C-alpha positions in Angstrom: 5.1 -21.9 -18.2 5.4 -21.1 -22.0 6.0 -17.4 -23.4 2.6 -17.9 -25.1 0.8 -18.6 -21.8 2.3 -15.7 -20.0 1.3 -13.3 -22.8 -2.0 -14.4 -22.4 -1.8 -13.9 -18.7 -0.4 -10.6 -19.3 -3.5 -9.6 -21.7 -5.9 -10.7 -19.3 -4.2 -8.6 -16.4 -4.0 -5.7 -18.5 -7.8 -5.7 -19.5 -8.7 -6.4 -15.8 -6.6 -3.4 -14.6 -7.9 -0.9 -17.2 -11.5 -2.0 -16.6 -13.1 1.4 -15.3 -14.7 1.1 -11.7 -14.3 2.0 -8.4 -10.7 1.7 -8.1 -10.0 3.9 -10.9 -12.6 6.6 -9.2 -10.4 6.2 -6.0 -7.1 6.7 -7.7 -8.2 9.7 -9.6 -9.6 11.4 -6.5 -6.6 11.0 -4.4 -4.5 12.3 -7.9 -6.9 15.4 -8.0 -7.6 16.2 -4.7 -4.3 15.7 -3.2 -1.5 15.2 -5.5 0.4 13.0 -7.7 2.2 11.2 -4.8 -1.0 10.5 -3.1 -2.3 8.9 -6.3 0.6 6.9 -7.2 0.7 5.7 -3.5 -3.1 4.7 -3.8 -2.5 2.7 -7.0 0.6 0.9 -5.3 -1.4 0.1 -2.3 -4.2 -1.3 -4.7 -1.7 -3.3 -6.5 -0.7 -5.1 -3.1 -4.1 -5.8 -2.6 -4.4 -7.4 -6.1 -1.3 -9.5 -5.4 -3.2 -10.9 -2.2 -6.0 -11.9 -4.2 -3.7 -13.5 -6.8 -2.0 -15.2 -4.3 -5.3 -16.5 -2.5 -6.2 -17.8 -6.0 -2.9 -19.5 -6.3 -3.1 -21.0 -3.0 -6.9 -22.1 -3.9 -8.5 -19.7 -1.4 -9.9 -17.5 -4.2 -12.2 -20.1 -5.4 -13.4 -20.4 -1.7 -14.4 -17.0 -1.6 -16.6 -17.5 -5.1 -18.0 -20.5 -4.0 -18.8 -19.8 -0.4 -21.8 -17.5 -0.9 -22.0 -16.0 2.6 -18.3 -15.0 2.5 -18.9 -13.5 -0.9 -21.8 -11.7 0.0 -20.0 -10.3 3.1 -17.2 -8.8 0.8 -19.9 -7.4 -1.5 -21.7 -5.6 1.4 -18.2 -4.4 2.8 -17.2 -3.1 -0.5 -20.5 -1.1 -1.3 -20.3 0.2 2.3 -17.0 1.4 1.8 -17.8 2.9 -1.5 -20.7 4.9 0.3 -18.2 6.1 2.9 -16.2 7.5 0.5 -19.0 9.0 -1.5 -20.2 10.5 1.3 -16.6 11.9 2.3 -16.3 13.4 -1.1 -19.8 15.2 -1.1 -18.9 16.5 2.5 -15.6 17.6 1.0 -17.1 19.5 -1.6 -19.5 21.2 0.5 -16.9 22.8 2.7 -15.9 26.7 1.9 -12.4 26.3 1.9 -12.4 24.3 -1.3 -13.3 27.1 -3.3 -10.2 28.6 -2.3 -8.2 25.8 -2.7 -7.8 25.5 0.8 -9.5 22.1 1.5 -7.6 19.7 4.0 -5.3 17.1 2.1 -5.4 13.8 3.4 -2.5 12.0 4.4 -0.4 9.4 2.8 -1.7 6.6 5.2 -5.0 7.5 4.2 -4.4 7.5 0.5 -2.6 4.3 0.7 -5.5 2.8 2.8 -8.2 3.9 0.4 -6.2 2.3 -2.6 -6.1 -1.0 -0.4 -9.4 -1.3 0.8 -10.9 -0.3 -2.5 -9.1 -3.5 -4.0 -9.5 -5.7 -1.0 -13.4 -5.2 -1.0 -14.0 -5.1 -4.7 -16.2 -8.2 -5.2 -15.3 -7.6 -9.2 -12.0 -8.7 -8.1 -12.9 -11.7 -6.5 -14.9 -12.9 -9.7 -12.0 -11.7 -11.9 -9.6 -13.9 -10.2 -12.0 -16.9 -9.7 -13.1 -16.9 -13.3 -10.2 -15.6 -15.5 -7.0 -15.7 -13.3 -7.7 -19.1 -11.8 -7.4 -20.5 -15.7 -3.7 -20.1 -15.1 -3.2 -21.9 -12.1 -2.3 -25.9 -12.2 -1.9 -28.3 -9.6 1.6 -29.2 -10.8 3.0 -25.6 -10.7 6.3 -24.7 -9.4 6.5 -22.0 -6.6 8.8 -19.5 -9.2 5.6 -20.1 -11.6 3.2 -19.2 -8.6 5.4 -16.2 -8.1 5.4 -15.1 -11.7 1.7 -15.5 -11.6 1.3 -13.5 -8.5 3.9 -10.5 -9.6 2.6 -10.2 -13.1 -1.0 -9.4 -11.8 0.5 -6.9 -9.2 2.9 -5.4 -11.1 0.7 -4.7 -14.3 -1.9 -3.2 -11.9 0.6 -1.1 -10.0 2.0 0.3 -13.4 -1.7 1.0 -15.0 -2.8 3.2 -11.9 0.6 4.9 -11.4 0.5 5.7 -15.4 -3.2 7.2 -14.3 -2.1 9.2 -11.8 1.1 10.5 -13.8 -1.3 11.6 -16.6 -3.8 13.3 -14.4 -1.3 15.3 -12.8 0.0 17.0 -15.5 0.2 20.7 -14.7 -2.0 22.0 -17.2 -4.5 19.4 -16.5 -4.2 19.2 -13.0 -4.6 22.9 -12.4 -7.7 23.0 -14.4 -9.4 20.2 -12.4 -8.3 21.8 -9.3 -10.1 24.9 -10.4 -13.1 23.0 -10.8 -12.3 20.9 -7.7 -15.8 21.2 -6.0 -17.7 20.0 -9.1 -14.8 17.1 -9.5 -15.6 16.0 -5.5 -19.2 16.1 -6.2 -19.0 14.2 -9.4 -16.6 11.6 -7.9 -19.1 11.3 -4.8 -22.1 10.7 -7.0 -20.0 8.0 -9.0 -18.7 6.2 -5.7 -22.3 6.1 -4.3 -23.5 5.1 -7.7 -21.2 2.4 -8.0 -21.8 0.9 -4.3 -25.4 0.7 -5.5 -24.4 -1.3 -8.5 -22.2 -3.5 -6.4 -24.7 -4.3 -3.8 -27.5 -5.1 -6.5 -27.6 -8.9 -7.1 
C-alpha cells in the first residue's frame, strides 16, 4: 500500500469519525453524566466496534450486510430500537429529583463500554460507510499486513477522535457548567437520541 493511498484512507476515516450522529451523542452523554473515564471508555469500545466493521469489510462480509437487505434492515431496526432505549433512559434520568442536587446514580464502566460498542455495531450508517467507502481500499491480492493496516487505521482514528471529544468536554470549567445544567443536558440528549432513532428507521 502506497503512502498516498494510506493518506486517502486516513482522510476518509477521519471524516467518517467526525461525522455527527448517535455515536457522538452517546460519548458526550457518558462524559457529561459520568465523567471523563466513562466517556473515553465508551469511545474506545466504539472504536472496537468500528474495528469489527473494518475486519468484516476486509473479509468481504461487510458487502454481504449491505447487499442482503433483510440483514441490513435488521441492523437498522435494532439500532433504532437501541437509540430509543437510550433516549428514554436519558429522559427518565432527567426526571429524577436527585439530578438537581447532583446525586443521580452513575452508570458503571461496563455500562459505558457497552453503550459505546453497541451504538457502533448497531449503527447502519457504519454499514454504509464501510461498504461504500472503506471497501474501495480493499483488493483481492492484499497481504495480511495491508489488511491489518486497514483495520487498525479505522479503529485507531475512531478511538482517537472520541477520546479527544471526551477530553475536551471534560475540561473542568466546561464540565462544571454542563453538570450545573445536567437536567437540561439529559433532556436534550434524550430528545436527540429519539430523533436520531426516527431518522435511522426511516427509509
